[in-house]
N, C-alpha and C positions, 0 to 999 in steps of 0.2 A: 810807685808808691808815693809821688809828689803829693797827690791829694790827700794822703794819709798824714805826711809830714806837714802839710799845711795845716790841717786840722789840729794838729798835736802842737805847732808851732804857734797857734792862736792864744795858747796859755802863758801866763806869765813866767819868767824864767826861774822864779824862785818856786813856783808850785806846780809840780809834775801832775798831769792830768791822770785821772784812774781810766781802768778799762772801760768801766761802765758808762762814764762820761764821754769817752770818745766813741764808743758804740752808739750811744744815745743821738750824738750829733751826726754819725754816718747813718743813722736811720731816719733823723729828719732831712738829710740832704736826698737820700733814696725817695722820701715821701714829696718832699716840695720841689726839688730842682725840676726845671722844665727842659733843660738840655739833657740829651740822652747821654753824652760824654759825661756829665757829671754824675748821672745815676749810675753809669757803668762803672766809674771809678769809685763810688761810695759801695758799690756791690763788691768790686774786688777786694776792696779793703776789708769789708767784713768777712769774705773768705779767709783772707789772711789771719784774722783774729779769731776765727771759729774754733779753731782746735784749741787754743789757749784759753779763751774766754768762751768756752762751749755755752755754759749756763746763761750767761748774760746776752750773749748773741740770740740763744734759742729763745728766751723769753720776750726780748725787745725786737729782735728782727724778724721773726718768722712770718707775720702777717704782712709786713713789708715785702719780704722776698716772694710771698704767694702772690701778691699784688703785681710785682714785676713779670711774673711767670703769665699772668692774666693780661697784662696792658703791653708788654714789650716783646711779643712774640715775634716780631720782625727782625729783631736784633738777635743773632746766635750768640754772640759772644756774652751779652748781660744774662742770657738765659743759661748758658753754660755756667758762669758765674754763680748765678744763683742757686742751680740744681747742685753745684759742689758744696756750697755753703749749707743747704739743707742737708746733704750727705754727712757733713762733718757733725752736725748739730744730731742728728738721727742716730749714727752709727756708733757702737760700742768698741771698734777697732780702733783702741788707742796705742799711743807710742809706749815701749815699755817702761821709760820714766814716769809717763804718766799714770801707767797702772800701778807703780809703786807708791804714788802720792794717793791716789783713790782706792779704795777698796772695790773689788769687783762687783759687789752686791750694789754700791750706790751707782755704779756707772750704768749697770744694767737697767736699773729704776730710772735713771734719768733719760737714757734712750728710750725706754718703753712711754714715759710720761711725754716726751716731744712727738713719739710717734701717735699715740692717742691725740695729741693736739693738732697734728697734721690731718689725720684720718677722720676727724670728727665733721668736717664736712666732705662728704663723698665725692663732691666735684672736684677736690684737690686730687684725688687718686685719678678720676678721669682725665683731668687737664695732664697728669703726669703720663698716662697711656698714650695720650694725643703726641707727646713729645718724642716717644719711641719711634713714631713714624718718621721722624725727621732724619734725613740721611747723614746730616752736619754730625761729625765724629764728636765736636764739643758740645753737643746737645744730646745727642743718643746714648754715648757712653755713661755722662753722669746719670742720666735718667734711669739706665740699667741698674747701676749702682744703688741709687736711691731706692727705688722699688725693692730691690733685693734686701735692702736693710729694713725696709717697712715689713716686708714679709717675717724678717727674722723676728723682730720686737712684737709684732701682732699678727702672725699668721692668719688664724681664723677668720679675723673681721676683714682683713685685706683681701683674702680670697673670696669672701662673699661680695666684697664690692667687685672684684674684677669678674666673678662670675656673672653678675647681672648687667655688667657694662657691655652696651653693644660691641661685638667684635672684640672684646677685651682679650681672650685668651689667643685668638688668630693674630692680633698684631705681635704678642709676644713670641710666638712660633716663628714669624718672620725674622727674628734674630738669630736662628739657626743658619739662615740661608746669607748671612751678611759676611762678605768676602773679607773682612778685616777680623783677623782672628781674635782680638783682643774683646771685640764686641762679640763675637760668637761664642768665645768660651765663657765670658761672663753672662750670657745668655742661657747657656747650659747650668750655671750656679743660680741664676733666677728661677729657672723651671723646676730645679730641685725644691727650693723652697716653695714655690708655687703648688705643687703637686704632693706635698707632705699631708697625709691624713686626709685626702679629699678624694674620695672616688669618683664625684662627678667632674670635677677639673681632669682627674687622671683619664677620664674616657674621652673629654673633649681633646686633650693633648694627644691621645693616641689615636683619634681618628682625624687628626690634622697632620698625618703622616710622620709622627714623632718617631717611630721606630725605623722607617727608611732613613731619615735623616740622621740619626745617631749611630746607627749601624755603619752609614757611609763615613762618619767622622772617624769612628772606631778603627775602621779598614784604612782611611787616609793616614792615619797617625802610626799606624804599623801595628795593630792589634795589641798584643801582650807587651810588645816590646816599645810600645808609645809611651808618651808622658803621662803628667798629671792629668792633662785633657781627657784621655781615655778612662782615667779613673772617674772624673765627674760624669762622663757620659754613662759609665756603667751603674753608678749610683743613680742617676736619673732612671735609668731603666728598671731598676729595682723599685724605685718608688711607683712607677708605671704597673708593674707586674705584681707584686706582692699583695696577696689577699684580694685582688682583682679578677674575678673570674671572666669577667667580660672582655678584659685586657688579655688575659692570657689565651682565650680562644681566639682572638683577633691576630695575636703574635703567631699562634702555630697555624692558623688558616692563611696567614700571609706569607707562609714558607720562610720565615724568619728563623727558625730554628736550624734549618740548613746553612744558614750564613755564620752559625756560632762554631761549626765545625773547624774553620782555619784558625781559631783562637788558640787551639790545645794542640797545634802542631809544632811540637818541640824537637830540636835537632839532637843528634847523638853527644854532642858535648854540652852537659848540663851544669859545668862548673862555672862559678861567678855569675851568677843571677844578681842582677841590681834589685835593690828594695823596692823601686817602683814596680819592676816586672813581677815581683814577688806579689804585691799589692793588686796589681791588676789581675793578675791570673787567679788570685783568691776571690776577688769580686766576680769574676767570669764564672768561676765554679759554684759560688752561690747565686747566682742568677739561673743557671741550669737547676739547682736545687728548689729554687722558687717554683719553676715550672711543674716539678714533678714532687711537690711536697705533700706528705700523707695527709695534711690538714685540707688541701684541695679537694674537690669534688672527684670521687673515684671515676668516673667516665672522662673528665678532663685530664686527669693525671695518666690513666692508661694511654689515652690517644697521644700524648706528648711522649710517652715512653716508648710507644711503638715508632712514634716519628724519628727519635733519637737513635733507635736502632736501624731503621731502614737507611738514613742519611749517613750513617757512618759515625756518628758521634760517641755512641757507646764505645765503639771499637778505639777512637781516639782516646777516650778516657783510660781505657784498659791500658793501652800502649803507655801513657804516662805512669799508671801504677805499677808497671812491670819495668820501668826505665830505672838507670842509675843516676846518681847525682842530683836527684831532684830534692830540694830543701824540705825539711821535715814537715812543716806546717803546710806546705802544698801538698805533700803526700797524704797527711792526715785528711785535709779537706777534699782531695780526689777520692779517697775511700769512702768519705761519707757522701759524696756527690753520686759514686758508682752504686752506692747502696740504695738509695732512693730511685735511681734510675731502673734498677732491677726489682725493686720491691713489689711483689703481687704480679709480676708481668712474666707469663711463662717462657716467652720467645726470648726475652732479655737474660731471664735465669739460665736456660739452656745454652745461651751463648757464653755466660760467665762461666759455667761449668767447664765449658770447653777451652777456656784460655790457659795457656800455659806460660810459665817463667821462662825467660831465656837464661837456662841453665844447664848443664851438661850431667846426667840426662834431665831433659825436661820435666819440670814438675808442675802440677794444677796450681793455678794462682790461689785457689781455695788453701791448699797446704801450706803454701809459702805464707799466706796471711796468718793462718792458724800458728805458724811456727814464731811469727812476732808476738801474737797474743799471749801464748804462754811463756814468753820470754821475759824475766822479770827485769831485764837490762833495759829494754824498749821504754820510749816514754809513755807515760800514762794516757795521755789522751789519744796517743796512735792504737793502743791496745784497746780503748774503748771504742774507736773508730772501727777496728777490725772486727770487733763484737758485733757491732751494728751492722756491718756488711754481711757477717755470717746470718744474722736474724733476718734481714732483708732477703738473703738467698733463699732461706727455708720458709719464708712467709708464703702460705697457701701454695707451697710447692711440694707435693706428696711424693714425686719423683725424685727430687733432690734430697728429701727426708730419707727416701729409701737407699739412696746411694750412699750417704753418710752412714746410716746404721749397718749396711751391708758389710763396710770396712771393718766392723767390729765383731761381725760374725765368724764362727770357727772356719766355716768352708771357703771364705774369701781373703782371709789373712794370708800375706805374703811369707810363705814359710823362710825363704832365703833371706830376708831382712835386708834386702838390698835398697828397699825404698820404704819411705814411711808413709803412712796413711792419714786421713783426717781423723779417723775413729782413734787411732794410735796416740795421736796428739791429744784429743780431748781426755783420753784416760790418763795419759801422762800428766796432763795440767790438773786433773781432778784429783790426783793423789801426790801432787808435788808439795813442797814445804813453803811455797808462796801462797798466801792466802788470796790474794787477786786472780793468780792463776786458777786456784780453785773455784773461786767464785765464777769467773768467766767460762771456764770448761764447764761448770754445772749448768749455768744458764743456757750455754750453748748447745748442749746436749739435750735439755728441755725442750728446746725449740724443735731439735730434730724429731721430738715424740708430740709435738704439740698437734691436737685433735687426729691422731692417727692411732686407733685402736691396735691394727695389726702390727705395728712396728713395737708398741708398748710390749705386745706378747713377744716377739722375736728376740727384743733386747733381753728377755729373760735368760735366754741361751748363751749369753757371753759369760764365758769363764776366764777368771784371772789368776795367773801364777804369781803368788805372793813372794814364796822363798824357795829355795832348793830343797826338795825332800819334803815339803808339804803339799796336800792335793789343792788342786786349784779352787777357787770360791767363786760364786757368782757376782756379777757386777752389782747387784743389788744387796747382797751381804756384805760385799766390801763397803758399799756406802754406809750401810747402817754400822760397821764396826768402827769407820773413821769417826761417825757422828757421835760413838759412845766413848770415844777416847777423850773427850773433852778439849778438842781442837780450839783455834780462834774462832770468835762469834762469825765474823765474815765467812769463813769456811762452813762453818755449821749452817749459817743462813742459805748459803748456796746449795748444800746437800739436800736440806730440807725442801726448797723449792723444787730441786729436781725429783725429790722422792714423791712430793705432793703432786706435780704434774705427771709422773709417770703412773701413780695408782689411779688416779681420778679417772672414772668411767672406765676402768679395766678390772673386773672382780678377779680374773687369773693373776694379775700382779698383785692384787690384796690378797689372795690366798698364799701367795709365796713370801710376802712379807709377813703375814701372822704365822708361817709354819716355822719360822725361827722363833723360839720361846723367850728369848731376851728383849725382843723388840717393844712388846707391850709394856713390861714393867718399866723399860727405861723411858718410855714415853710418860707414863703415868706419873714415874718420880719426877720428871722434869717439869711436869705441869704442876704437880702438888706443892713444890718447893716454893718459898719465898726468897727471891733471888734479887739481885740489884736492878737497876734500870735498863743496864745493856743487856741482861739475860731475859728480860721480859719479852723482847722480840723474839728469841728462841723459844720461850714459853707458848707464844702464840701461835708459831708456826707448829710446834709439837701437837698442841690442840688441835689445830687444822688437820694435820697427818692423821691423827687418832679419829677425827671425825670423818675423813674419808674412808678409813678402814672400817668403819660401821657402816655407812650409807652405801658404800659398793659392795658390801659384804654379801656373798653368796650363801653363807652359811653351809659350807661344805666342810668346815673345820668344826668339830663338835665343841671343843673347848674353847672356840673363839666365835660364837655365834652372836649376832647382833645384841640379843637381850643379855647374854653374859657379860659383854663388853660394856653395856650401859649400866648394868649392875656394880660393874668394877669402877666405872666412873662416878657413880653416886655414892659409893661406900669410901672409896680413896681421896677423890677430889671434891665432889660435890657439883651438881648441875650448875648452880649459881657460879660457882667459882670457875668451873670450865667454861662457861660463855662470857665470862669476864676476861679470862686468859685469851680466848680466841678474839675477842675485840681489840686487843693489844695492837693487831696487825693494821687495821684499817685506821685506827685513831694515831699512828707513828707518822711523823713529819715525813720522813724519807718515802714512806709510801704513798703520800700525797703529791710528792713531786714527780716520782716515777710515774704516776697516773698521768701525767699531764701530756706527755708525747711519747712516741716510740723511741727516738734516739737516746741512748744511755749517756747522760751528761752528768759528770760529778765533779764537783769542786775539788775533792781530794779522795785518795783510796778509802779512806775511812768512812765516807758518805755512800760507798757502793755497797748497797742493800737489797734494793728491790728491782725487780726487771718489770717492765711496763706490761707485758702479755700476763705476768703472773698476778698482777693486779687485777687484771679482767677476772681471771680463775677465782681469786679470793672473793671479789664482788659476787661472783655467782654462787659460789658454795657456802657463803657464810650463812644466810638465811635457811638454806636447805639443811645444813647441819644443825642448825639450833632447833629446827622442827623435827629432825631426826632424832634427838636426844630426848626429846620431852613426848615423844611417841611410845604409847604401852604397847607389850608383846601383841596383844589382841588386833591393835589397830595395824602393826606391822605386818601379821598374818593376813588381815583382810586386805590390806595394800598390795601384798604379794599375789593373793589370789586375783584381785583385779587387774594387777599387771599381767598376770599369766593369761587370764581371759582375753583381755583387751589385745595382747600379742596373737593369741588364737584367731580372734575376729580379724586382725590386721592381716594375718596370713591368708585367711580365707578370702578376704576381700580382694586381697592382692592376686591370688589365684583367679578368682572370678574376672577381674579386669584383664589378666592375661589371656584368658579363654576368649572374651570379647575381642581384645586385640587381634587374637589369631583368626578369629572369624571375620573380622574387618578387612584382613589382609586377604582372605580367601575370596571375600567379595569384590575386593579390589583387582584380583588377578581374574575373576570372570568378566568383570567389565573391560578389562584390557583385551581379553580374548574376542568379547563381542566387538569392539574395535577393529581388532585385527581382521574379523570375518567383514565389517563393514567396508575396510579398506580393500580387502580382496575382491569383494562384489563390485566395488566401483572401478576397480582395474578390469574385470570381466566386462562390466558395461562399457567401458572406453574401447576395449578390444572389438565388441560386438559393433559399437559404432563404426569403427574404422572398417571393418568388414563390409558392413552396409554402403558407405561411402564406395569402396573399392566394386562392389556388385553394380552399384548404379552407375559407376563410370564406364563398367565393361558393357552394361546394358545399352549405355548410348552408343559405345563403339559398335556394339552388333546391330544396332538399328540404322546406324550411318552406313555400315557394310552392306545391309539388306538392301536399303535403297539405291546404293551404287550398283548392287547386282541386278536389281531389277531394271534399272535403265540399261545396263549394258547388254542384257540378254536380247532386247529388240533389235540390236545391231550386229549380232553374230551371224556371218554369211557362211561361215565354213562349218560344216557338222563336225569334221574332224577336230578342229579347233575347240568347237563347243564341248565335244566329248572329253578333249584333254583337260580344259578347264574344269568342266564339271567333275572330273577325276579329282583334280586338286582340290576343289571347293569341298568335295564329300569326305575327302580324307581330313582336311582342317575342321571341318564341322562335326566329323566324328571325334576329333580330339577335344573339341570345345564341349561337346555333350558330356565327356567323360570329366572334363573339370566342373561343369555344372554339377554333375552328380556328387562329385567329391565335396563342392562347397555345399550341397544340399545335405549330405551326411555329417559334416562337420558342425552344421547348424543344429542338427539333431542331437549331436553330442553335446554341443553347448547348452541345448534345452534341458538333456538330460542332468547335466552337471548344476544348473541352475535349480532344477527340482530338488536335489539333493542338497545344496545349500538352503533352500527354503524348509526343508524338514530338520537341518542342524539348528537353523536359527529356531523353529518352533519348539524343538526339545529344550533349548537354552532357555527361551521364555517360560516353558513351563518349570524349569529348575529355578529360575530366578523367582518364580511365585511360590515355590516351595519354601525355598529359603528365606523368602521375606516375611516369615512369621516369627523368626529367631528375635528380633528386637527393631526398634524404631528405625535405627540408621539403615538397616539390611532392607526394611520395606522400601524406604525412598530409594535405595540402590536399584532393587527390583523393578519398581515403577518406572525408573529412568531406562533399565534394560528392556522393558517391556514396549515401552514407546519407540526406542531405538529399533527393536526387531519388528514392529508394524510398519516402521519406516522403510525398513530394508524390504518388507514384505511387499509394500506398495511399489517398490522400486522394481522388484523382481516381476509382478504382474505387467507393468509397463513394459519390461524388457520382453516379456513372454509375448505380449501382444505384438511387439514390433517383431520379434521373429517370425510369427504367424504372417505378418504381412509380407515379409521378406519371401517367404515360402510361397505365397501366392503370387509374387512377381516373378519367382523363378518357374513356376508351372506355366504362368502366361507367356513367359519367354520359350520354354519349350514348345509350347504349341505354335508360336510364331516361327520358329526354327522347322518344326514339321511342315507347316503351310510353305515356307521357302523352298524346303528339298523338293515337295511335289510340283512347285513352280517351276525349278531348274529341271526337274525330269521331264516336263511337258513342254518346255519353253525353246526347243530346237527349232531352228528356222533354216530354209535353205539358203545356199550360198548367194550372195550380193555381188560378187566380183572382187577383183583385186584391190579396188579402191578402199575397201574396209579393212585391208590386211594390217595397215599400218596403225590403223585405230586400234584394231583387237590386240596388236602387240602392246601398245601403250597402255590399254586397259590391264593386260595381263600382267605389266610390270607393276602398275599401281597396285593391284590386288595382292600380289605377292609380298610387296614391300608392308602393307596394311597387316597381312597374315602373320608377316615375321615380327612385326610390332606386338601383335595381338599374343603371339607365343611368349615373347619376352614378358609380357604382363602376366601370364597366366604362370609362368615359372617363378616370378615374384610372389604371386599368391600363394603358391605351393609352399615356398619357403616360409612365408609368413603363417601359414597354416601349419607347419611343422613346429615352430616356435610356440603358438598358442597351443597345440597339444602338449608340449612339456611344460608349460605352464600350469595346465590343467592336472597333469600327473602330479605337479608338486601340490597343488591345492587339494588333491585327493588324499595325499599322505597327510597333509595338515588336519583335513576333516577328520582322519581316522584317529589321529592323535588327540584332537579336541574331544572326541566321543569318548575315548578311554579316559582322559582327565575329567569329563562330565560324571561319568558313573562314579568314579573316584571321590569326586567333589560331593555327589550325592550321599554317599556312605557317611563321608566325613561330618556332614551336615546333620544327618540322622543321629550320628553319636553324640555331637555337641549339643543338639537339642535335647537328648536324653541327660547329658551330663549338667546340663544348665538347669533343668528341671529339679535334680538332686541338690545341687549347689542353693537354688533357692529355698528349698526345704530346709536344708541345713544352716542356711542365712537367718531365716524366720526365726528358728529354735535360738540360734545365737544372739538375735537381737533381743528376744525375750529374757534370756539370761543376762546380758549386759544391763539391760533395762532397771532389772531388779537389783543388780549388785549396786549400780550407781545410785539407787534409790537409797540403799544400805549406807553407801559413802555419805551421802547428803544428811541421813540422819545424823550421822558421826560428825557432822560439822566439816567434813573434808571437802575442799573444792574440786570440782570434777569438771573437766574441759568435754565439751559436747562433741566428741569426734564423729558420732554417727552423722550429726548434721554436716559436718565438715566433709565427711566421704560422700553424703547424699548429694552435696552441692557440688562436689567434683564430678558425681556422676552425672548430674544435671549438664554440668558444663560439656561434658563429654558428648551426651547425646543432642545438646545444641550445637556442637561442632559437627556431629555426623549429618544433623538435618541439614546444616549450612552448605556441606559438602554435596548432600544428594541435590539440594536445590541448585547449585552450581552445575552439576552434571544435567540437570533436566534444561 
């Protein structure tokens, strides 16, 4: 600081220089000094004054400091001082005493103003990015901090400048690979600010291998046991993945979900968790939820859910869920995470149903969680998390819904009382004195009935024992009894939501509800009264329940028919007043909050009023009930008639489609049988080809033997020897003649089999021609079968001509054999002496050897003949079966054709009736959906698909 003291010492001893004057002189030194050392000392002095005199240094020295960055790049020391000074000017991270002197708002405004001044020239940001490529620690680190501060102050503007800068984001990604942890860690903080609310930069950072580098850092730092660096990396990962479908898909396809599993490996000893570990694990759970959030596209969420199950991540989360000693906030977030991992995914829901708590005896995890939900001593957020988990388990899970309801039915309740079931816990919570338990149990039970009419009917069988000596009452009756007793608003809201869900789209449940004569008077009394603001919500729900009882009423009870209930509303309440009370629900503030997202999040138990799925039901029914109230009795009757007619029409069309599907299946079976025959014929053709080759081989051997015998007969000298040899040859030739006869018989048998196959194919061809008149798709299939049969017929003709040529060869061979025998009978020559004895002996040995080989070949041919005969026997049995099936199919096709004609006549009559009824509805001003066009469109699609299938077969 000698330079600074020199500047300060230039003043008179009596007058102390002001900070502004000193800063001005230092700025002049920076601007005018020709020596680098002088400029460096001046910049160093400005750095030391920049924290105390931030405003003065900022306004007077910023331009000079930027000029230093542009002109003195070769000196890393002065560049480092300049970057540090700019950071002190722009940053709002002041000391505590400075924060006490200046208000935070003024500090924020000052930093924002200096940032705007710096980024006014985009070249300044580009220049700063170039300094981040320097390896010198005193240049790179201040540059990282300065750019981070600029992003904090003016994020969107700086992001845009970096985005258009060549290789701007890539330069920043290199910070993660820096071996100096300080720069790497600050680089993570820089990328956090850079990726906030900018999808384009998020994608670039992700494709610059950010996921790989960040996960490596988390692993190197010890996963959840790591320090604040792990927290920073997790926050950056959340920035990259949240609401960014492209990055989420890239994260999944890069197999990075599998690398998240070690994060959740906790030991048996879970006591003494550090605050940093709790924070890290909390962020890790949130990162999992980002990937499976209900707000993501359904396909992406489902894919991530399945990946988490197959890699064992869900199993690891369930282990934490059932572990002991886990902090309450981690347990709550784990429950929420498991909820979204299993939501709407059948395989994950099935696994969660099989998880047991480590207790003695083991209990299902669902039961253990429900015990926490209905326990008023548990934290409120934990109870909400358990309710969310139960809702997600039942979401689009009819199997799980059935299992929950079955625990309430009389046939499945454990009579010994040794174990408590989910249904018993829900009933206990439904009728407890705690209003939160009432509400949670009612909503949970409503989710067990969601979109499941069968379970709604089964739940009517549930009977409850209220007190000793009194007969049991139904669950539906008990709910209405508690509702009429004037309990807390929260309890009544929960019970009304349960009843509305139960009765909607279930006429049988509506009938049971109306069978109690006290229910309708109670509802009308509640709606008609003028109560306070808190009771308006109950009035609206009562109006909704009464509207459901009207709309889904099947008029089976004479005293509570639709028309009588509407007359009751008009007399006691008034239609306008009823509709106004019904509108109280959707206008309520808590209704709007619940409709935003599936997870039940309430700031306090008093705000726990509406469920997300129930808001969907209200939105669906509000308009329908309003129309139903204003409809006249004649309109109701006409609507009922139209509904019945349309149902009959739908049943007829469904039956017709079923018949067509059956016929298509039969035609497909015929095609398969034709293909089977084709393959069998190909096998026969292959066998015949092999036989032809073997016969040709034997013919060649026979010709060779004939030539040898003709040559040797001229040199025979001994008549006795010739007679002996002729005797041997005659015996062998006799055997050969027998073998040739057998071959000829076998070929004749093959010819007969082929003629039978030809007749079978002709019959199939005629059958397909008959069935081809049923519909367009069968015509295409029959034509395909006809062409196939013609092709088989051509192959059989070729095979028949080949067999005829073989028969001619065999006849020619027999004639040559006869000539040879005659030659051998007349070819004896008187003896020529002992000189030819050795030659005759040698010739005899050769002939015996050749005859032996010929025997072996004939033996092999006989074995092949036996196997071919066995194969032909199996083909005969197959053909017999096919003939029987063909006759059966002919009868079925005739019956189907007759039935189709009857159905077509019936359909024509029904279409005329429906057209007349729809015209009546249109005259009455009712909207009518053109279902006939839709059905015809469906039929057209089916015909087009059948035509395409036929073309593929051709």
